[in-house]
VEXDRENKOL-177763 format. One record per residue (C-alpha): residue number from 1; residue in three letters; x, y, z. Coordinates in pm, 1 decimal, padded with zeros to 6 digits. Layout:
N
ATOM pos code     east    north       up
ATOM NUM  ALA        X        Y        Z
...
//
This chain:
75
ATOM pos code     east    north       up
ATOM   1  MET  04211.1  11302.2  09407.5
ATOM   2  VAL  04468.4  11541.3  09546.8
ATOM   3  MET  04687.5  11246.8  09652.3
ATOM   4  SER  04693.2  11093.8  09303.2
ATOM   5  ASN  04791.5  11427.2  09145.9
ATOM   6  THR  05078.4  11461.7  09392.4
ATOM   7  ILE  05204.3  11112.3  09313.6
ATOM   8  GLU  05185.3  11173.4  08939.0
ATOM   9  GLN  05380.4  11498.3  08975.7
ATOM  10  SER  05657.6  11339.1  09183.9
ATOM  11  VAL  05727.0  11049.7  08943.4
ATOM  12  ALA  06048.5  11102.1  08747.0
ATOM  13  THR  06171.4  10921.4  08439.3
ATOM  14  VAL  06509.9  10759.0  08495.1
ATOM  15  SER  06718.5  10628.3  08211.6
ATOM  16  PHE  07022.6  10406.9  08257.9
ATOM  17  GLY  07318.2  10409.6  08025.2
ATOM  18  PRO  07533.9  10676.0  07868.6
ATOM  19  ALA  07375.6  10981.7  07716.1
ATOM  20  ALA  07373.4  11003.4  07339.3
ATOM  21  SER  07641.0  11275.2  07333.1
ATOM  22  GLU  07878.8  11096.2  07573.6
ATOM  23  ASP  08141.8  10845.2  07468.6
ATOM  24  PRO  08110.1  10509.4  07640.3
ATOM  25  PRO  08372.4  10458.5  07912.9
ATOM  26  ARG  08688.6  10283.5  07802.0
ATOM  27  VAL  08780.9  09979.5  08006.7
ATOM  28  GLU  09065.6  09734.1  07987.4
ATOM  29  VAL  09007.5  09371.6  08074.6
ATOM  30  ILE  09308.0  09217.6  08245.0
ATOM  31  GLU  09338.2  08843.9  08240.3
ATOM  32  GLY  09535.2  08675.8  08515.1
ATOM  33  ALA  09641.3  08774.1  08863.1
ATOM  34  LEU  09761.1  09124.9  08938.4
ATOM  35  CYS  10027.2  08994.9  09177.5
ATOM  36  THR  10178.4  08662.7  09272.8
ATOM  37  ILE  10101.5  08461.3  09584.8
ATOM  38  SER  10449.4  08527.4  09723.4
ATOM  39  GLU  10395.7  08904.2  09686.3
ATOM  40  VAL  10065.1  08877.8  09872.9
ATOM  41  ARG  10229.4  08676.2  10151.7
ATOM  42  ARG  10511.3  08930.0  10184.3
ATOM  43  ALA  10263.3  09217.6  10193.4
ATOM  44  VAL  10051.0  09048.3  10462.1
ATOM  45  ALA  10359.9  08965.3  10670.6
ATOM  46  ALA  10491.6  09320.7  10640.1
ATOM  47  GLY  10152.6  09462.7  10736.9
ATOM  48  ALA  10125.8  09233.6  11038.4
ATOM  49  LEU  10479.1  09319.1  11149.1
ATOM  50  MET  10425.5  09694.4  11115.7
ATOM  51  SER  10091.1  09674.0  11292.6
ATOM  52  GLY  10249.9  09483.7  11579.9
ATOM  53  LEU  10533.4  09733.0  11610.8
ATOM  54  VAL  10300.8  10033.1  11607.6
ATOM  55  CYS  10073.2  09875.6  11869.3
ATOM  56  THR  10374.6  09793.0  12087.2
ATOM  57  VAL  10509.6  10147.4  12073.3
ATOM  58  VAL  10167.9  10298.0  12146.3
ATOM  59  GLY  10107.7  10052.2  12432.0
ATOM  60  VAL  10445.3  10121.3  12592.0
ATOM  61  GLY  10389.1  10496.2  12557.1
ATOM  62  ILE  10045.5  10483.3  12717.7
ATOM  63  GLY  10172.6  10252.6  12993.3
ATOM  64  PHE  10466.3  10483.8  13063.1
ATOM  65  TYR  10237.0  10787.5  13077.0
ATOM  66  LEU  09989.0  10616.2  13308.8
ATOM  67  GLY  10274.2  10489.3  13526.4
ATOM  68  LEU  10414.1  10838.5  13565.1
ATOM  69  ARG  10072.1  10977.0  13642.7
ATOM  70  ASP  10002.1  10702.2  13896.7
ATOM  71  GLY  10338.6  10765.8  14063.1
ATOM  72  ARG  10258.0  11135.1  14110.1
ATOM  73  ASP  09904.4  11072.3  14236.7
ATOM  74  GLY  10005.0  10795.1  14476.7
ATOM  75  ARG  10240.1  11003.5  14691.8
//
């Protein structure tokens, strides 16, 4: 009997939806695409190019650092 009392005490009532005093959220429905296919292609190409450049710079920097370190340790 103790277990059933504990379960009854821990049950909470949950209500979904806005409270009576709150205004419902205002939304705007947009029909159509937010951007054109050419804009998406340009954005993807620019992102790929920038990602490649950043990875190249980081790779060259790490390689240069490891090369310098290897040159000092090898002698």
